[in-house]
KOLVEX-643222 format. One record per atom (N, C-alpha, C): x, z, y; atom name; residue number from 1; residue in three letters. Coordinates in nm, 3 decimals, always signed. Layout:
BEGIN
    east      up   north drendo kolvo lokol
       X       Z       Y     CA   NUM   ALA
...
***
This chain:
BEGIN
    east      up   north drendo kolvo lokol
 +17.935  +8.221  +2.953      N     1   MET
 +18.060  +8.098  +3.017     CA     1   MET
 +18.165  +8.192  +3.055      C     1   MET
 +18.109  +8.248  +3.103      N     2   THR
 +18.288  +8.310  +3.168     CA     2   THR
 +18.406  +8.386  +3.071      C     2   THR
 +18.367  +8.347  +2.957      N     3   LYS
 +18.418  +8.374  +2.807     CA     3   LYS
 +18.517  +8.240  +2.780      C     3   LYS
 +18.429  +8.158  +2.833      N     4   LEU
 +18.522  +8.048  +2.788     CA     4   LEU
 +18.686  +7.986  +2.842      C     4   LEU
 +18.742  +7.942  +2.749      N     5   GLU
 +18.912  +7.908  +2.727     CA     5   GLU
 +18.909  +7.763  +2.718      C     5   GLU
 +18.925  +7.722  +2.807      N     6   LEU
 +18.968  +7.553  +2.754     CA     6   LEU
 +19.049  +7.529  +2.919      C     6   LEU
 +19.157  +7.435  +2.851      N     7   PRO
 +19.233  +7.357  +2.960     CA     7   PRO
 +19.213  +7.336  +3.086      C     7   PRO
 +19.226  +7.358  +3.171      N     8   LYS
 +19.214  +7.317  +3.290     CA     8   LYS
 +19.070  +7.378  +3.358      C     8   LYS
 +19.041  +7.465  +3.294      N     9   LEU
 +18.951  +7.560  +3.331     CA     9   LEU
 +18.934  +7.723  +3.416      C     9   LEU
 +18.951  +7.770  +3.522      N    10   PHE
 +18.994  +7.894  +3.508     CA    10   PHE
 +18.893  +8.027  +3.557      C    10   PHE
 +18.830  +8.106  +3.575      N    11   ASN
 +18.714  +8.151  +3.662     CA    11   ASN
 +18.734  +8.209  +3.790      C    11   ASN
 +18.664  +8.201  +3.878      N    12   LEU
 +18.700  +8.242  +4.027     CA    12   LEU
 +18.558  +8.340  +4.051      C    12   LEU
 +18.540  +8.417  +4.129      N    13   SER
 +18.468  +8.478  +4.185     CA    13   SER
 +18.477  +8.563  +4.391      C    13   SER
 +18.347  +8.554  +4.410      N    14   MET
 +18.392  +8.633  +4.521     CA    14   MET
 +18.432  +8.815  +4.515      C    14   MET
 +18.518  +8.829  +4.655      N    15   ALA
 +18.503  +8.965  +4.578     CA    15   ALA
 +18.425  +9.043  +4.685      C    15   ALA
 +18.345  +9.151  +4.632      N    16   VAL
 +18.261  +9.192  +4.672     CA    16   VAL
 +18.283  +9.364  +4.727      C    16   VAL
 +18.215  +9.431  +4.781      N    17   GLU
 +18.217  +9.564  +4.795     CA    17   GLU
 +18.058  +9.664  +4.814      C    17   GLU
 +18.064  +9.748  +4.684      N    18   GLU
 +17.971  +9.809  +4.699     CA    18   GLU
 +17.910  +9.965  +4.740      C    18   GLU
 +17.811  +9.949  +4.810      N    19   SER
 +17.791 +10.118  +4.898     CA    19   SER
 +17.664 +10.139  +4.818      C    19   SER
 +17.581 +10.274  +4.887      N    20   SER
 +17.445 +10.340  +4.853     CA    20   SER
 +17.407 +10.201  +4.988      C    20   SER
 +17.424 +10.119  +5.004      N    21   LYS
 +17.340 +10.012  +5.114     CA    21   LYS
 +17.364  +9.933  +5.037      C    21   LYS
 +17.362  +9.922  +4.884      N    22   GLY
 +17.419  +9.796  +4.868     CA    22   GLY
 +17.543  +9.717  +4.901      C    22   GLY
 +17.493  +9.596  +4.829      N    23   ILE
 +17.683  +9.507  +4.853     CA    23   ILE
 +17.682  +9.424  +4.983      C    23   ILE
 +17.852  +9.373  +4.927      N    24   ARG
 +17.850  +9.323  +5.092     CA    24   ARG
 +17.944  +9.176  +4.980      C    24   ARG
 +17.972  +9.082  +5.039      N    25   PHE
 +18.034  +8.993  +4.989     CA    25   PHE
 +18.148  +8.988  +5.089      C    25   PHE
 +18.297  +8.981  +5.089      N    26   LEU
 +18.345  +9.000  +5.099     CA    26   LEU
 +18.470  +8.809  +5.202      C    26   LEU
 +18.381  +8.718  +5.127      N    27   HIS
 +18.442  +8.646  +5.137     CA    27   HIS
 +18.618  +8.643  +5.182      C    27   HIS
 +18.574  +8.660  +4.986      N    28   LYS
 +18.749  +8.612  +4.966     CA    28   LYS
 +18.763  +8.630  +4.818      C    28   LYS
 +18.777  +8.509  +4.763      N    29   VAL
 +18.813  +8.443  +4.649     CA    29   VAL
 +18.896  +8.530  +4.570      C    29   VAL
 +18.891  +8.565  +4.427      N    30   VAL
 +18.946  +8.656  +4.393     CA    30   VAL
 +18.953  +8.572  +4.255      C    30   VAL
 +19.086  +8.609  +4.143      N    31   ASP
 +19.077  +8.568  +3.993     CA    31   ASP
 +18.983  +8.599  +3.966      C    31   ASP
 +18.974  +8.558  +3.833      N    32   GLY
 +18.852  +8.592  +3.769     CA    32   GLY
 +18.717  +8.636  +3.712      C    32   GLY
 +18.646  +8.658  +3.649      N    33   PRO
 +18.515  +8.640  +3.640     CA    33   PRO
 +18.454  +8.751  +3.706      C    33   PRO
 +18.312  +8.694  +3.775      N    34   ALA
 +18.277  +8.952  +3.865     CA    34   ALA
 +18.229  +8.959  +3.732      C    34   ALA
 +18.251  +9.084  +3.774      N    35   ASP
 +18.177  +9.227  +3.698     CA    35   ASP
 +18.061  +9.176  +3.671      C    35   ASP
 +17.977  +9.174  +3.695      N    36   ARG
 +17.837  +9.221  +3.661     CA    36   ARG
 +17.748  +9.050  +3.759      C    36   ARG
 +17.641  +9.012  +3.753      N    37   SER
 +17.545  +8.903  +3.798     CA    37   SER
 +17.550  +8.986  +3.931      C    37   SER
 +17.528  +8.882  +3.982      N    38   TYR
 +17.532  +8.974  +4.165     CA    38   TYR
 +17.340  +8.876  +4.216      C    38   TYR
 +17.353  +8.770  +4.126      N    39   GLY
 +17.160  +8.731  +4.142     CA    39   GLY
 +17.029  +8.806  +4.247      C    39   GLY
 +17.030  +8.906  +4.173      N    40   VAL
 +16.949  +8.983  +4.274     CA    40   VAL
 +16.994  +9.017  +4.404      C    40   VAL
 +17.075  +9.092  +4.344      N    41   GLU
 +17.146  +9.130  +4.540     CA    41   GLU
 +17.134  +8.989  +4.655      C    41   GLU
 +17.153  +8.894  +4.598      N    42   VAL
 +17.176  +8.739  +4.669     CA    42   VAL
 +17.042  +8.721  +4.744      C    42   VAL
 +16.958  +8.706  +4.629      N    43   ALA
 +16.845  +8.699  +4.652     CA    43   ALA
 +16.774  +8.804  +4.815      C    43   ALA
 +16.760  +8.927  +4.756      N    44   ARG
 +16.775  +9.012  +4.854     CA    44   ARG
 +16.769  +8.994  +5.000      C    44   ARG
 +16.954  +8.901  +5.007      N    45   LEU
 +17.033  +8.921  +5.071     CA    45   LEU
 +16.972  +8.726  +5.175      C    45   LEU
 +16.917  +8.652  +5.119      N    46   ALA
 +16.859  +8.564  +5.141     CA    46   ALA
 +16.721  +8.591  +5.182      C    46   ALA
 +16.615  +8.727  +5.198      N    47   GLY
 +16.547  +8.710  +5.216     CA    47   GLY
 +16.415  +8.699  +5.151      C    47   GLY
 +16.437  +8.691  +4.949      N    48   VAL
 +16.350  +8.645  +4.879     CA    48   VAL
 +16.219  +8.796  +4.918      C    48   VAL
 +16.102  +8.733  +4.873      N    49   PRO
 +16.040  +8.875  +4.895     CA    49   PRO
 +16.080  +9.015  +4.836      C    49   PRO
 +16.038  +9.110  +4.853      N    50   ASN
 +16.060  +9.227  +4.777     CA    50   ASN
 +15.979  +9.207  +4.670      C    50   ASN
 +15.868  +9.166  +4.623      N    51   ILE
 +15.805  +9.132  +4.507     CA    51   ILE
 +15.865  +9.099  +4.405      C    51   ILE
 +15.951  +9.014  +4.458      N    52   VAL
 +16.020  +8.916  +4.335     CA    52   VAL
 +16.123  +8.969  +4.289      C    52   VAL
 +16.167  +9.047  +4.438      N    53   VAL
 +16.330  +9.093  +4.367     CA    53   VAL
 +16.317  +9.244  +4.290      C    53   VAL
 +16.192  +9.297  +4.332      N    54   ARG
 +16.186  +9.435  +4.241     CA    54   ARG
 +16.174  +9.386  +4.044      C    54   ARG
 +16.067  +9.282  +4.013      N    55   ARG
 +16.037  +9.196  +3.960     CA    55   ARG
 +16.155  +9.219  +3.892      C    55   ARG
 +16.222  +9.077  +3.957      N    56   SER
 +16.382  +9.023  +3.868     CA    56   SER
 +16.464  +9.119  +3.849      C    56   SER
 +16.548  +9.237  +3.931      N    57   GLN
 +16.551  +9.408  +3.869     CA    57   GLN
 +16.518  +9.431  +3.760      C    57   GLN
 +16.376  +9.445  +3.731      N    58   GLU
 +16.322  +9.477  +3.598     CA    58   GLU
 +16.349  +9.379  +3.527      C    58   GLU
 +16.307  +9.247  +3.500      N    59   ILE
 +16.416  +9.167  +3.382     CA    59   ILE
 +16.507  +9.179  +3.393      C    59   ILE
 +16.574  +9.172  +3.424      N    60   LEU
 +16.719  +9.149  +3.438     CA    60   LEU
 +16.833  +9.363  +3.367      C    60   LEU
 +16.764  +9.429  +3.448      N    61   ASP
 +16.723  +9.573  +3.324     CA    61   ASP
 +16.686  +9.602  +3.220      C    61   ASP
 +16.609  +9.555  +3.179      N    62   GLU
 +16.531  +9.503  +3.047     CA    62   GLU
 +16.637  +9.447  +2.992      C    62   GLU
 +16.650  +9.322  +3.034      N    63   LEU
 +16.751  +9.235  +2.964     CA    63   LEU
 +16.923  +9.253  +2.856      C    63   LEU
 +16.951  +9.351  +3.025      N    64   GLU
 +17.080  +9.413  +3.017     CA    64   GLU
 +17.055  +9.544  +2.915      C    64   GLU
 +16.950  +9.599  +2.911      N    65   ASN
 +16.918  +9.735  +2.795     CA    65   ASN
 +16.939  +9.716  +2.694      C    65   ASN
 +16.818  +9.585  +2.652      N    66   ARG
 +16.821  +9.497  +2.516     CA    66   ARG
 +17.011  +9.454  +2.467      C    66   ARG
 +17.041  +9.396  +2.555      N    67   GLY
 +17.183  +9.326  +2.562     CA    67   GLY
 +17.212  +9.242  +2.456      C    67   GLY
 +17.092  +9.113  +2.499      N    68   ASP
 +17.088  +9.043  +2.479     CA    68   ASP
 +17.081  +8.888  +2.559      C    68   ASP
 +17.151  +8.924  +2.729      N    69   SER
 +17.162  +8.803  +2.805     CA    69   SER
 +17.079  +8.722  +2.809      C    69   SER
 +16.925  +8.731  +2.791      N    70   GLY
 +16.838  +8.632  +2.768     CA    70   GLY
 +16.788  +8.576  +2.635      C    70   GLY
 +16.898  +8.590  +2.516      N    71   ARG
 +16.838  +8.528  +2.392     CA    71   ARG
 +16.647  +8.525  +2.336      C    71   ARG
 +16.656  +8.592  +2.338      N    72   SER
 +16.551  +8.653  +2.318     CA    72   SER
 +16.396  +8.590  +2.428      C    72   SER
 +16.433  +8.570  +2.549      N    73   LEU
 +16.367  +8.472  +2.618     CA    73   LEU
 +16.350  +8.318  +2.539      C    73   LEU
 +16.440  +8.261  +2.510      N    74   GLY
 +16.482  +8.171  +2.402     CA    74   GLY
 +16.379  +8.090  +2.339      C    74   GLY
 +16.294  +8.194  +2.291      N    75   LYS
 +16.207  +8.239  +2.140     CA    75   LYS
 +16.088  +8.226  +2.189      C    75   LYS
 +16.050  +8.252  +2.314      N    76   MET
 +15.918  +8.301  +2.387     CA    76   MET
 +15.864  +8.146  +2.429      C    76   MET
 +15.722  +8.141  +2.416      N    77   SER
 +15.716  +7.991  +2.441     CA    77   SER
 +15.701  +7.974  +2.621      C    77   SER
 +15.727  +7.872  +2.668      N    78   ARG
 +15.730  +7.863  +2.817     CA    78   ARG
 +15.655  +7.949  +2.909      C    78   ARG
 +15.503  +7.948  +2.857      N    79   LYS
 +15.420  +7.973  +2.892     CA    79   LYS
 +15.356  +8.087  +2.887      C    79   LYS
 +15.485  +8.185  +2.767      N    80   ASN
 +15.450  +8.335  +2.744     CA    80   ASN
 +15.532  +8.385  +2.879      C    80   ASN
 +15.626  +8.308  +2.879      N    81   ILE
 +15.780  +8.383  +3.021     CA    81   ILE
 +15.646  +8.354  +3.177      C    81   ILE
 +15.559  +8.235  +3.176      N    82   GLN
 +15.551  +8.256  +3.298     CA    82   GLN
 +15.491  +8.347  +3.308      C    82   GLN
 +15.372  +8.383  +3.221      N    83   ALA
 +15.325  +8.521  +3.244     CA    83   ALA
 +15.313  +8.614  +3.229      C    83   ALA
 +15.504  +8.672  +3.190      N    84   GLU
 +15.543  +8.778  +3.193     CA    84   GLU
 +15.643  +8.777  +3.265      C    84   GLU
 +15.717  +8.712  +3.361      N    85   LEU
 +15.737  +8.690  +3.429     CA    85   LEU
 +15.706  +8.670  +3.580      C    85   LEU
 +15.588  +8.652  +3.627      N    86   PHE
 +15.509  +8.633  +3.698     CA    86   PHE
 +15.364  +8.651  +3.742      C    86   PHE
 +15.321  +8.726  +3.636      N    87   PHE
 +15.154  +8.794  +3.600     CA    87   PHE
 +15.206  +8.884  +3.729      C    87   PHE
 +15.258  +8.978  +3.721      N    88   ASP
 +15.224  +9.139  +3.795     CA    88   ASP
 +15.363  +9.091  +3.962      C    88   ASP
 +15.406  +9.030  +3.938      N    89   VAL
 +15.450  +8.992  +4.078     CA    89   VAL
 +15.310  +8.888  +4.139      C    89   VAL
 +15.269  +8.819  +4.143      N    90   GLU
 +15.112  +8.738  +4.195     CA    90   GLU
 +15.039  +8.918  +4.187      C    90   GLU
 +14.979  +8.973  +4.133      N    91   ARG
 +14.940  +9.100  +4.112     CA    91   ARG
 +14.947  +9.175  +4.246      C    91   ARG
 +15.109  +9.246  +4.194      N    92   GLU
 +15.164  +9.371  +4.309     CA    92   GLU
 +15.193  +9.268  +4.444      C    92   GLU
 +15.144  +9.125  +4.428      N    93   GLY
 +15.161  +9.065  +4.610     CA    93   GLY
 +15.057  +9.123  +4.684      C    93   GLY
 +14.953  +9.103  +4.640      N    94   ILE
 +14.812  +9.160  +4.673     CA    94   ILE
 +14.782  +9.242  +4.714      C    94   ILE
 +14.881  +9.369  +4.657      N    95   ILE
 +14.886  +9.540  +4.715     CA    95   ILE
 +15.001  +9.490  +4.789      C    95   ILE
 +15.134  +9.424  +4.791      N    96   GLU
 +15.182  +9.493  +4.869     CA    96   GLU
 +15.139  +9.403  +5.046      C    96   GLU
 +15.056  +9.321  +5.038      N    97   GLU
 +15.038  +9.189  +5.164     CA    97   GLU
 +14.882  +9.384  +5.203      C    97   GLU
 +14.821  +9.442  +5.151      N    98   LEU
 +14.712  +9.496  +5.150     CA    98   LEU
 +14.756  +9.676  +5.182      C    98   LEU
 +14.847  +9.662  +5.153      N    99   SER
 +14.954  +9.772  +5.213     CA    99   SER
 +15.015  +9.821  +5.310      C    99   SER
 +15.051  +9.656  +5.394      N   100   GLN
 +15.081  +9.634  +5.499     CA   100   GLN
 +15.070  +9.587  +5.612      C   100   GLN
 +14.871  +9.600  +5.563      N   101   CYS
 +14.810  +9.564  +5.700     CA   101   CYS
 +14.784  +9.693  +5.680      C   101   CYS
 +14.764  +9.703  +5.918      N   102   ASP
 +14.703  +9.768  +5.947     CA   102   ASP
 +14.594  +9.777  +6.034      C   102   ASP
 +14.451  +9.826  +5.973      N   103   PRO
 +14.346  +9.746  +5.962     CA   103   PRO
 +14.302  +9.792  +6.170      C   103   PRO
 +14.374  +9.833  +6.164      N   104   ASN
 +14.341  +9.888  +6.348     CA   104   ASN
 +14.410  +9.863  +6.405      C   104   ASN
 +14.506  +9.739  +6.391      N   105   ARG
 +14.567  +9.631  +6.489     CA   105   ARG
 +14.576  +9.486  +6.466      C   105   ARG
 +14.444  +9.468  +6.402      N   106   ILE
 +14.445  +9.300  +6.299     CA   106   ILE
 +14.242  +9.276  +6.429      C   106   ILE
 +14.250  +9.150  +6.439      N   107   THR
 +14.117  +9.156  +6.469     CA   107   THR
 +13.976  +9.074  +6.352      C   107   THR
 +13.873  +9.126  +6.370      N   108   PRO
 +13.801  +9.074  +6.204     CA   108   PRO
 +13.804  +8.938  +6.219      C   108   PRO
 +13.837  +8.878  +6.311      N   109   MET
 +13.855  +8.757  +6.206     CA   109   MET
 +13.978  +8.737  +6.094      C   109   MET
 +14.093  +8.785  +6.177      N   110   GLU
 +14.186  +8.759  +6.086     CA   110   GLU
 +14.144  +8.901  +5.941      C   110   GLU
 +14.069  +8.997  +5.936      N   111   ALA
 +14.047  +9.044  +5.845     CA   111   ALA
 +13.972  +8.979  +5.743      C   111   ALA
 +13.897  +8.899  +5.801      N   112   LEU
 +13.784  +8.827  +5.747     CA   112   LEU
 +13.867  +8.704  +5.681      C   112   LEU
 +14.015  +8.659  +5.736      N   113   GLU
 +14.059  +8.560  +5.681     CA   113   GLU
 +14.150  +8.610  +5.592      C   113   GLU
 +14.219  +8.749  +5.561      N   114   MET
 +14.295  +8.843  +5.484     CA   114   MET
 +14.214  +8.820  +5.325      C   114   MET
 +14.093  +8.885  +5.339      N   115   VAL
 +14.015  +8.949  +5.282     CA   115   VAL
 +13.959  +8.770  +5.185      C   115   VAL
 +13.853  +8.668  +5.228      N   116   ALA
 +13.953  +8.497  +5.175     CA   116   ALA
 +14.011  +8.505  +5.106      C   116   ALA
 +14.165  +8.494  +5.182      N   117   ARG
 +14.302  +8.473  +5.102     CA   117   ARG
 +14.305  +8.521  +4.993      C   117   ARG
 +14.292  +8.666  +5.009      N   118   LEU
 +14.318  +8.762  +4.890     CA   118   LEU
 +14.188  +8.800  +4.746      C   118   LEU
 +14.065  +8.755  +4.834      N   119   ARG
 +14.013  +8.653  +4.732     CA   119   ARG
 +14.027  +8.542  +4.604      C   119   ARG
 +14.084  +8.481  +4.715      N   120   LYS
 +14.118  +8.343  +4.646     CA   120   LYS
 +14.263  +8.386  +4.506      C   120   LYS
 +14.311  +8.452  +4.556      N   121   LYS
 +14.454  +8.459  +4.501     CA   121   LYS
 +14.419  +8.593  +4.359      C   121   LYS
 +14.322  +8.628  +4.439      N   122   SER
 +14.259  +8.734  +4.319     CA   122   SER
 +14.209  +8.672  +4.190      C   122   SER
 +14.150  +8.639  +4.240      N   123   LYS
 +14.037  +8.477  +4.153     CA   123   LYS
 +14.118  +8.370  +4.021      C   123   LYS
 +14.222  +8.387  +4.142      N   124   GLY
 +14.388  +8.287  +4.002     CA   124   GLY
 +14.424  +8.378  +3.897      C   124   GLY
 +14.457  +8.518  +3.982      N   125   ILE
 +14.520  +8.580  +3.832     CA   125   ILE
 +14.412  +8.601  +3.717      C   125   ILE
 +14.299  +8.672  +3.830      N   126   LEU
 +14.165  +8.679  +3.671     CA   126   LEU
 +14.188  +8.584  +3.518      C   126   LEU
 +14.153  +8.467  +3.643      N   127   GLU
 +14.159  +8.311  +3.570     CA   127   GLU
 +14.335  +8.299  +3.489      C   127   GLU
 +14.408  +8.392  +3.455      N   128   LEU
 +14.516  +8.346  +3.372     CA   128   LEU
 +14.490  +8.443  +3.275      C   128   LEU
 +14.391  +8.516  +3.225      N   129   LYS
 +14.398  +8.634  +3.127     CA   129   LYS
 +14.327  +8.536  +3.032      C   129   LYS
***
């Protein structure tokens, strides 16, 4: 869409500063489209869970490497797209929660509740197969 040339239509974007620590929006509107998509970085800044941000980055990298800008996703069924996008996110979410848990700092009841919650999530994932 950024390449469309229509009367009374023009592109503006936010100025961005990139560094090894990530991006920083400079609160300045500039002429022209952005040089690339910053959606994944915006999600990270907005507090979207790391597992979702990581999976989104993987998908974006794959699409950019193919050079199809998402056209191949349009050929897939909605069910296949959802399985492709979210199955790994749910599974990895369980792994991430377990890795962040410190068993020495939770009560036996909290541990039991966590096991029950993760078991329920796991059963949901296995039913997708």
